N, C-alpha and C positions, 0 to 999 in steps of 0.2 A: 572514604567510606569504610572504616574497617569492619569485617564480618563479626556478628555477634557469635558468642559461645551457644553451641547447639545444647538446648535444656533436654534432660531425659523425656520421654514419653511417660508421664505419669500423672497423677491427679496432683499430687502436691505440688507440681511444677507447671502446672497449668497456666497458674496467674504469669509466672515468670515468661512462659512460651507468648503470651497474649502480649506482655508488654514489650518483648524483643519482636513482636510483629508491627509494632505501632509506628515506629520510625521508618523501615523499608517500605511500608503501605505508603505514609504520607509522602515519601520521596516518590514513590511510582506513581501515586496521583498527581504529583507535580511535574513530573517529567512527561507524563503522556499529555497533558494539557500545553505544556511549552512545546511538546513536538509536534502537536497538531497545529498550532499556532504559526510555528517557524516554518512548517511544509508549507501551509498557506500564503506564507510571505515569500518563500522561496519560488513558488509557482507564478505568482502575481509578477514579481520582479523579473524572472525569466520571461514571461510573456512580454512586459512592456519591452525589454531590451530585444527581446526577436523582433517586435513591430517596429522599435527604431532602426534596427539592422537590416530592416526589408527582407527578413526571412519569412519562407512561405508560411501562411497561416494554417494550412494544414498539416504540416510537420509540428508547429507549436501546438496546437490542438492536440495531437497525438501525444506528444510527450509529456503534457501536462494534464491529459485525461485519463485516468485510469492508472498512472504511472505511481508506484508505492515508492518514491523516494525516500519517506521516512523507515519503510521494511528494509530498505538497501543501506541506510545507516545504521538502522539495529544490526543487521547482519554484521558490517565493516566493524562496529564496535563489540560485536561479542566475538569476532575473531582476533581483533586487538587484544580482548581480556583471556585469551587462549580457551572460550567457551564454544568450540566448533559444534557440538551437540546442540547447544541452545540456539544458534543461528539454523541448522536444519530443522529443529524441533519449530521454530518459529514460521520458517516458510511454508512449512507444510499447514502448520495449524492456522495461520492466516489465509492460505488457500481455502480450507476447509469453512472457515468462519466467513469468508467473503460470500460463500454461496448459503452456508447454513443460518447467518444471522443477517448480512445486509441486503441478499437479494430475496429471503424468505420474508422478513419482515416489510419489505415494501409492497410484497404480493399480499401480506395480511393486511396493508393499509390501503388498498385499493378500494375507492369509493363506488358503490354500486351502480350509478348511472351516468349514462352519456360518454361513456369512455371507450376507446379502442382495446379490444382484448386480444388482438393478434399484433406479434410484434414484427418489426419491418425487415426488410431483406439485411440489411446493415447489421442488425442485431443478430441475425440466425449466422451469418459469416463470422462475426467475432465469436460466438459459441463454438461454431465448428472448429475453429483455429484453436482455440483453447482446449478443448477435448481432445484433439489430435495431439497437441503438446503434452497434455496430462497423460495420454496413455503412452507417449513416447518415454517421458521420464518415469512413470512408475514400471514400465518394463524396465528400463536399463537399471533403475534403483534396485528393482528386486532382484536382478540378475548378480549384480556386484555386491549387493549386500548379503546375498546369500539367502535370502528368504523366498525366493520363487522356487519351490519344489521341482519344477520340470527343467530347471537348467543345470547341466553337468557342473561338478565342482571345479574341473578344469577350466571351463569358461569363466567361472566366478573370479578365479585368481587371476586369469588374463586380464577380464575388465577393471579389475581392483588397481592393477598396474599402469592402467590409463585413464586414471581419475581427471588429472589435469587435462588431457585431451577431450574427455567426455565434457567437461565442464567449460573448454574453451569451444567446442561444438555448440552448446546449449547457447552459449553469449552470441556464438554467430548466427544461431536461429531465430534469436530474439532481434538483432540489428536487422536481419534480412525482413522479418516481420514488420518490423518500423518502416524501414525502405519502401517495401511492396504496399503497405498500407497506405502511408503518406502519398505515393504515387497514385493509388487507387483513388483517394480522396481529392487527391487534385486534378484528376481525370472526371470526377462526378460519378464513380462507379460505388463509392459508398458515402455513408454521412460520416462525418467528424465527430468522435466520440466528445460527450461534455464532461465537463470537468466534475471529478467525483471529488474534490476537496472544498468546494464552495457552491451555494445553491445560485439558482438562474439571478435572484434578486440582487445578489453582490457581484455577481458577474457584470449585469448589467450598470451597476453603480460604478465599478471600476472601469468599465467602458466607457462611461458618459466622463468620468473623471479624467479619463488619458484623452477622450476628445477635447475635452475643456482645455488641458494642456497645450494640446495640438494649435488650438485656436486662439489662445491665450495672447499672442502677440500681435493676433490682427483682430482682437474683438472690440476694438474702440477705435472710432475714427472721429476726430474731434469735429464739433460742430459746423466751424467754418469750412473746413475741408469737404465735409459732406456737403455743405450748402453749394460749394463751389463744382463739385462733382455732377450736381442734380440740377444744376444750371440756375439755382436762385440766385438773386443778388446780396453780394457780401456787404456788410455796411461796416463802418469803423467800430459799433458797439459788438459786433460778434465775437465770441468767445474762441478765439482760435487755439488757447493751450488749456483749455478746461478739460480736468481729469485725463491729462496725458498718461499717467502712469498705467501701464498695464500689468496683468499679472505675468511674472516671468515664466517662461516655458520651463518645464522639470528637464534637466538636461539627462543624456544616456548616462555621463558618470555617476548621477544621483541613483537612477537604477541599479546600475552596476556595483556601487555602494552597499544598497539594500540588499540586493541578492547576495554579495558575500557575506553581510551580517547576518541573514538568514541562514546561509549555509553553516557558518559557524555555529549559532545556536541551535540548529539541527544535529550537528555532531555532537555536541556538549550536552543536549537533552537525552539523544539516543544512548549516550553512554552511560548517563545516569538510569536510565529505565532498564538498559540490561543488565546493569550492576542491581538495582533494586531486585527484579525479578530473580536474578541468581541467588541474592543473599534469602529472599523468600522460599526459593525453592530450596537451599540447605536448611533453613529453619525448619521448615515443613519436611523433610527428609524425601525430597521428591529430585529423581535426577534432571538433569539439564534438559534431555530430550522432553520430557512430560513437563517440565516447566514452560519450554518453549512452546509445545502443543496447545499447553492450556492458558496460563497465565498471561504470558507475553502475548500470545496470538489475540487474546480477548482483548487485552490493553490496547492493541495498538490498531485494532478493527473497530473501535467507538466510533471514529469518524465516517465509516463506511455505513453502520449501522444508523446514525445519524442521517447520512444521504439517502438510505433507504426508506426511511421515515417519509422524510420530507418528500423524494420522488414518488412515493407510492399515493401519499395524500393528494398530490398533484396530478396523479394519473400517469405520469411519465414512464411507462413501462421500458420503452429503450434505454433509457437512462440506467435503470436497473440493471438491465443485461449486458449492456456495455461495460458499467463500471467494474462488474463482477468478472466478465470475460478479460478485460484489460488488463486488471490488477493481477490475475491469476497468470496471464502470460508474462506479466512483468516477474512475477515472483518466481515461476518455474522456468524462465529462460535467464533473465539477468541476475535475479538474486541466488539462485540455485548454482548458476554457472561460475559466479565471484566464491562461493562458498567452496567448491571444487577445484578450482583454479588455484586461489591462494589459500593452502593449507596453513594450519596453525595447530600447536600441540595443544593437547587436551589438558584442562585444568585438574590439578591433584585432589580436588573434592568430588568430582563426578563420580559415579558409580562404577564400580567393577566392568561391568558388561559396556558402559560408553566408555571407559580408559582402553579396553582391548579394541572398541569400535574406532576410536579415533587416534590412535598411537601414531605419533608421528604428523598428524592432523590430516590422515587419510580415513576416509568414512570406509567403514566394512560392516561386518555382520554385529548386530547390537545395537547400532546408532537408531534405527527406527524397526518398526514389526511389519508384518507383510498386512496384520488388519489396519495400520494406517493408511498404507498406500491403496489397499482396496476400499477404506472408506474415500479416500480424494476421488479415486476413480470413478466411484458410483456417484459421488456429489456432482462432478464435472459433467456425466453421463445425464443425470437428471436435469442439471440446465440446461443442457442442449435439447432435451426431449421437451421441456416446459417450453423454450422459447420457441419450438419447432411447432407446438399445439397450439395454446392459447395461455392468457393471464388468468390466474384464478385464485383465489383466496385459500380454497382447499390443498392447493399445491404448494402454497407459503405455508400452511398449517403443517404438512407432511414432512417438509424439509427442516422446519424449526424443530420440531418435534423429533426427528431423526438426528439432527446434530446434538440436541440436548441429551438423546439417550446416549449417543456418542463418548460426551465428556463425562457422564456419570459413570459408564463403563471404564471410561480411562483411568479417572482418579479412585474409583471404589473397587471395580474389578480385576483389571490390568495393571493396577499400581506397580509403578516402576520404582517403589521405595528403596531408599537408600541404606543399608545396614551398617550402622557406624559402631 
């Protein structure tokens, strides 16, 4: 997918710009749809393989619920294309969108009658963990990006030299969170998070299908044998071989093949999506950071928005909280850790500030701004505060309006336009 030439911003070339935007927008839409379906297929195949392998269900639920595997694929694809600023912007933007869109839309869709308005203990624990992690990430990023005014410059230089160590620590924190939470779920201290990539009806259908597969080998007993087992008389006319063919059980190798195919499709679609967003950012003269904060994060948060709508209409407020908190823990722990551990040289089309920020693949001043980190911290704090009070449509309206205002300010007021 070769990049289109950048048209000049003039009224005479407005038509050329619009025509140039058609192809990457179409590719982006197709890529996002494929990305969502491949992520869902990967989760279902992973759960099926885990059940057949007798892996603990609590760990399976934790890894398949709230886990942003498609976001991790986007991050890796961006790094492969030498777009680390796009990956970093997408992580922060998606973490904001999970709260500002997914969680807020769920609150706005809450029915008025006969529903619990108080969140469960498990939902409160998840939001506390994500707030502590967000506070840690904002503090560390603000320090070594040099956007925290209270941090001395010498400490900024020290932290910048320890980027990979910090990334490894974030990944270790995420792995520890998975282990501790899985153990707590297993011992009954927490409720397992529910799948954020499919609704309950789909899950039930999938479970029924798996159960049918497991029972298929024993689902039919020939009438003659059944009669003999029950003590009934067997006569020469009893059809002993009637319908002896039973539906074969789906082997674990079939589930593994589906898992590998879904993983391949996920990687390809994530590469296409990140490439399309990069091209749109170039055409619209946006830096990679801004493109990740807005275009890419909005595109990849559509499944969470749909989940929020469905969960809100059903009154499942704990699903809303667990999905938003779990997704942000995955983003700020696992995905951000990958960006910091595996540096990627910056792409030449990035803005001058981003080139300086990402030179040699190392994140430094200019990659993100203090306002982005502050917005993320405020959103995380509001999520925890709402979960510790009660579910309300008014809270959802405030969150959604605040996020919309942030996007407008990012694009219109604080635009990181690239001067070509």
